[in-house]
C-alpha positions in Angstrom: -2.1 -9.4 40.1 -0.9 -9.6 36.5 1.6 -7.0 35.4 0.4 -5.2 32.3 2.5 -4.9 29.2 1.4 -1.4 28.1 3.6 -1.5 25.0 1.9 -4.6 23.7 -1.5 -3.2 24.5 -0.7 0.0 22.7 0.4 -1.9 19.7 -2.9 -3.8 19.5 -4.8 -0.5 19.6 -2.8 1.0 16.7 -5.2 1.7 13.8 -2.9 -0.1 11.4 -3.0 -3.3 13.5 -6.8 -3.6 13.9 -8.2 -2.1 10.7 -8.0 -5.2 8.5 -9.7 -7.2 11.3 -12.7 -5.0 11.2 -12.6 -3.5 7.8 -16.3 -4.3 7.1 -17.4 -2.8 10.4 -15.5 0.5 10.4 -15.1 3.6 8.3 -13.0 3.3 5.2 -9.4 4.5 5.9 -6.1 5.2 4.2 -3.1 4.3 6.3 0.0 6.0 5.1 3.5 5.1 6.5 5.6 8.1 7.6 9.1 8.1 6.0 12.1 9.0 8.1 12.6 12.5 6.8 8.9 13.4 7.4 9.1 11.8 10.9 12.1 14.0 11.8 10.2 17.1 10.5 7.0 16.2 12.6 9.1 15.8 15.7 10.5 19.4 15.4 8.8 22.2 17.4 9.1 24.9 14.7 5.9 25.3 12.7 7.1 25.7 9.1 5.0 24.1 6.4 6.6 22.2 3.5 7.1 23.9 0.2 4.2 22.0 -1.3 1.9 24.0 1.0 3.1 27.5 0.1 1.5 28.2 -3.2 -2.0 29.6 -3.8 -4.3 26.6 -3.8 -8.0 26.4 -4.4 -9.4 23.2 -3.1 -12.9 22.1 -4.2 -14.6 19.1 -2.8 -17.6 17.0 -3.6 -19.5 18.6 -0.7 -19.1 22.1 -2.3 -16.4 23.4 0.1 -13.7 25.6 -1.1 -10.6 26.7 0.8 -7.7 29.0 -0.2 -4.3 28.9 1.4 -2.0 31.8 1.0 1.8 31.6 0.4 3.1 32.5 3.9 6.6 32.9 2.5 5.5 35.2 -0.4 7.3 38.5 -0.5 4.0 40.3 -0.9 4.1 40.6 2.9 7.1 42.8 2.6 10.4 43.1 0.9 13.4 41.1 2.0 16.9 40.8 0.8 18.2 37.8 -1.1 20.1 36.5 1.9 16.9 36.2 3.9 15.1 34.6 1.0 17.9 32.1 0.7 17.7 31.3 4.4 14.0 30.8 4.2 14.5 28.5 1.2 17.0 26.4 3.1 14.8 26.1 6.2 11.6 25.2 4.4 11.5 21.4 3.8 10.0 19.6 0.8 8.3 16.2 0.8 7.0 16.0 -2.8 6.3 12.3 -3.0 4.8 12.0 0.5 2.6 15.1 0.0 1.3 13.6 -3.2 0.4 10.4 -1.5 -1.6 12.4 1.1 -3.3 14.3 -1.7 -4.2 11.1 -3.5 -5.6 9.6 -0.3 -7.9 12.5 0.3 -9.2 12.3 -3.2 -9.8 8.6 -2.9 -11.9 9.3 0.2 -14.1 11.8 -1.6 -12.2 15.0 -1.0 -12.5 15.3 2.7 -11.1 13.2 5.5 -10.7 12.8 9.3 -7.1 12.9 10.4 -5.3 11.0 13.1 -1.9 9.5 13.9 -1.4 5.9 15.2 -3.4 6.5 18.4 -4.7 10.1 18.6 -6.5 12.7 16.6 -5.1 16.3 16.8 -8.1 17.6 18.8 -5.8 19.9 20.8 -4.9 21.7 17.5 -8.2 22.1 15.8 -8.1 25.8 16.8 -5.6 26.3 14.1 -7.9 25.5 11.2 -10.7 27.6 9.7 -13.9 26.6 11.4 -12.0 24.7 14.1 -12.7 21.4 12.5 -10.8 18.2 12.2 -12.0 17.8 8.6 -9.0 18.0 6.3 -9.3 18.9 2.6 -5.7 19.3 1.5 -2.1 18.8 2.7 -1.9 22.2 4.3 -4.7 21.2 6.7 -2.8 18.0 7.5 0.6 19.5 8.1 -0.9 22.3 10.2 -2.8 20.0 12.5 0.0 17.5 12.9 2.6 20.2 13.7 0.4 22.0 16.2 -0.8 18.9 18.0 1.0 17.8 21.2 -1.0 14.5 21.1 0.2 13.6 17.7 3.7 14.7 18.4 3.7 12.2 21.3 2.7 9.5 18.9 5.6 10.3 16.7 8.3 10.1 19.4 10.7 7.3 19.6 9.2 4.0 20.7 10.4 0.8 22.4 11.4 -2.2 20.4 8.2 -4.0 21.4 6.1 -1.3 19.9 8.3 -0.4 17.0 5.9 -1.2 14.1 6.5 2.0 12.2 4.7 5.4 12.2 1.6 6.2 10.3 -0.9 8.9 9.3 -4.5 7.7 9.1 -7.1 9.4 6.9 -10.7 8.3 7.4 -13.5 9.1 5.1 -15.3 12.1 6.5 -18.7 11.5 7.9 -20.9 14.0 9.8 -21.6 12.2 13.0 -24.3 13.2 15.5 -22.7 13.6 18.9 -25.5 11.8 20.5 -24.8 8.7 18.5 -21.3 8.0 19.7 -20.6 5.6 22.6 -17.7 4.4 24.6 -17.6 0.8 25.6 -15.5 -0.7 28.4 -14.3 -4.3 28.2 -12.9 -6.1 31.3 -11.8 -9.7 31.2 -13.3 -10.0 27.7 -16.7 -9.0 29.0 -18.5 -5.8 28.0 -19.2 -4.2 31.4 -20.3 -0.6 30.7 -21.4 1.8 28.0 -21.3 5.6 28.1 -22.2 8.4 25.7 -19.0 9.5 24.1 -19.8 13.2 24.5 -20.4 13.1 28.2 -22.1 14.9 29.9 -24.4 16.0 27.1 -28.2 15.4 27.0 -29.7 13.8 24.0 -33.4 13.1 24.1 -33.3 10.1 21.8 -30.9 8.1 24.1 -33.5 7.5 26.8 -36.1 6.6 24.2 -33.8 4.1 22.4 -31.9 2.9 25.5 -32.8 -0.8 25.0 -32.0 -0.8 21.3 -28.7 1.0 21.8 -27.5 -1.6 24.3 -28.8 -4.5 22.3 -27.1 -3.3 19.1 -23.8 -2.7 20.8 -23.8 -6.0 22.6 -24.6 -7.8 19.4 -21.6 -6.1 17.6 -19.3 -6.9 20.5 -20.3 -10.6 20.8 -20.4 -11.3 17.0 -17.5 -9.2 15.8 -15.1 -8.0 18.5 -15.0 -10.4 21.5 -13.2 -13.3 19.9 -11.3 -11.2 17.4 -9.6 -8.4 19.3 -6.5 -9.7 21.0 -6.7 -8.0 24.4 -8.6 -9.0 27.6 -9.1 -5.4 28.8 -9.7 -2.5 26.5 -12.0 0.4 25.5 -13.6 0.8 22.1 -15.7 3.6 20.6 -18.7 3.1 18.3 -21.0 5.1 16.2 -24.7 4.1 15.9 -26.4 5.9 13.1 -29.6 3.9 13.4 -31.2 0.7 14.6 -29.2 -2.5 13.9 -26.3 -0.5 12.6 -23.1 0.1 14.7 -19.8 1.2 13.3 -16.4 0.7 15.1 -14.6 4.0 15.5 -11.5 3.2 17.5 -9.8 1.0 20.2 -7.8 2.3 23.1 -6.2 1.1 26.4 -8.3 0.4 29.4 -7.6 2.3 32.7 -6.7 5.6 34.3 -4.3 7.7 32.3 -5.1 5.9 29.1 -8.8 6.5 28.2 -11.3 8.8 29.7 -13.9 6.9 31.8 -16.6 9.5 31.0 -19.7 8.5 33.0 -17.9 5.9 35.0 -15.0 5.5 37.4 -12.4 2.8 36.7 -12.1 1.7 40.3 -15.9 0.9 40.3 -15.7 -0.8 36.9 -12.9 -3.0 38.2 -14.8 -3.9 41.4 -18.0 -4.7 39.4 -16.0 -6.9 36.9 -14.8 -9.1 39.8 -18.3 -10.1 40.8 -19.9 -10.1 37.3 -21.6 -13.2 36.0 -21.8 -14.6 32.5 -25.5 -13.8 32.4 -24.8 -10.1 33.0 -22.7 -9.8 29.9 -25.9 -9.1 27.8 -26.8 -6.2 30.1 -23.8 -3.9 30.6 -24.4 -0.9 32.7 -25.4 2.0 30.5 -25.2 5.5 32.0 -26.6 8.6 30.3 -28.3 11.9 31.3 -32.0 11.1 31.6 -33.0 14.8 31.8 -31.8 18.1 30.3 -29.6 19.7 33.0 -28.7 22.7 30.9 -25.4 23.5 29.3 -22.7 21.1 30.7 -18.9 21.5 30.4 -17.3 19.0 28.0 -13.8 18.0 28.7 -12.7 18.1 25.0 -13.4 21.9 25.0 -10.3 22.5 27.0 -8.3 21.9 23.8 -10.2 24.6 22.0 -7.6 27.3 22.4 -3.9 27.1 23.5 -3.1 28.4 27.0 -0.1 30.4 25.9 -2.1 32.2 23.3 -4.7 33.0 25.9 -2.1 34.4 28.3 -0.5 36.4 25.6 -3.6 38.1 24.3 -5.0 38.8 27.8 -1.7 40.5 28.6 -1.8 42.5 25.4 -5.4 43.6 26.1 -4.4 44.9 29.6 -1.6 47.0 28.2 -3.8 48.4 25.4 -6.5 49.4 27.8 -4.3 52.2 29.2 -3.3 53.5 25.7 -5.1 56.4 23.9 -5.0 57.8 20.4 -4.3 54.4 18.8 -3.8 54.5 15.0 -6.3 52.6 12.8 -4.0 49.7 12.2 -3.6 49.2 15.9 -7.3 49.5 16.3 -7.9 46.7 13.9 -5.4 44.6 15.9 -7.2 45.3 19.1 -10.5 44.2 17.6 -8.8 40.9 16.8 -7.5 40.7 20.3 -10.9 41.4 21.8 -12.5 38.7 19.8 -9.8 36.2 20.8 -10.2 37.2 24.5 -14.0 36.8 24.3 -13.5 33.3 23.0 -10.9 32.6 25.8 -13.2 33.9 28.5 -16.0 31.6 27.4 -13.6 28.7 27.5 -12.4 29.8 30.9 -16.0 29.8 32.2 -16.4 26.2 31.0 -13.2 25.2 32.6 -14.2 26.7 35.9 -17.6 25.0 35.8 -15.9 21.7 35.2 -13.6 22.2 38.2 -16.5 22.9 40.4 -18.6 20.0 39.3 
């Protein structure tokens, strides 16, 4: 049994290391190196935005969106003495040149972008943005998501010498992607062995109807573009298929438990099947999907919709408030917010429980 070099595999899956190889078959991206001072800031736990984010900003995009960010350090929230203002001024960092680079990148991509670090997108932090979207429109969206994401913070931690190829922020041109058109593909011993819908388990009627074409298009992309180009023997890659004969590479990740979600499959079974696979079977990878509508299904990514510590805090606050009477109007407004947050938490908890039972 060969011993895997995980660090080498991770390096191959970094966006910066495969983007040029597949530029024509993936979404346009801007890859921005992270300087040392910004890296130190991103590694810190405290959520303080840079000075460039604290002014009133109206951001208009080509899609008609408009967002406004308020100055969180503005004294309109209350008076403070000069010493406190000076302390805040000292604590708040500034990355003028880097922030301008981010702004220019967003503009070059049409005004909206999808954000990720070297390996992960901040899906565990999308609760922090308006609309809970990973679509970023300005530097405030970027800094908020990166600072609140544990996944991205893991990408920014110190690395081994083998995998020390710098740190990057990746901005991809934003595209509205139908969830039923994303697929995860599993490669074992340089053979495409399995395909799963990316948003498993969700039912999409068109998948059963187009099953043959979906497999054929993905196999063609793999054999013509990926198989002899990507350097690893075992890996996972995600694709987006907007229509017949059109497949777009979305990302590459490590193969195996603890590295990439196997979705509709089990890695042990994939490994066993790969040992007995024949060359002829490469054109017919196993494709699993829901053939019928089974109702609402829990989706694993939803567990990142709301932070657990916030849930515990607001549930505790609601329990205490239930015994109180004669609340003033300000406290009543606060309770309304708490109730809305708890309602969202309870829905999420219901999904979590259903997943555990399934």
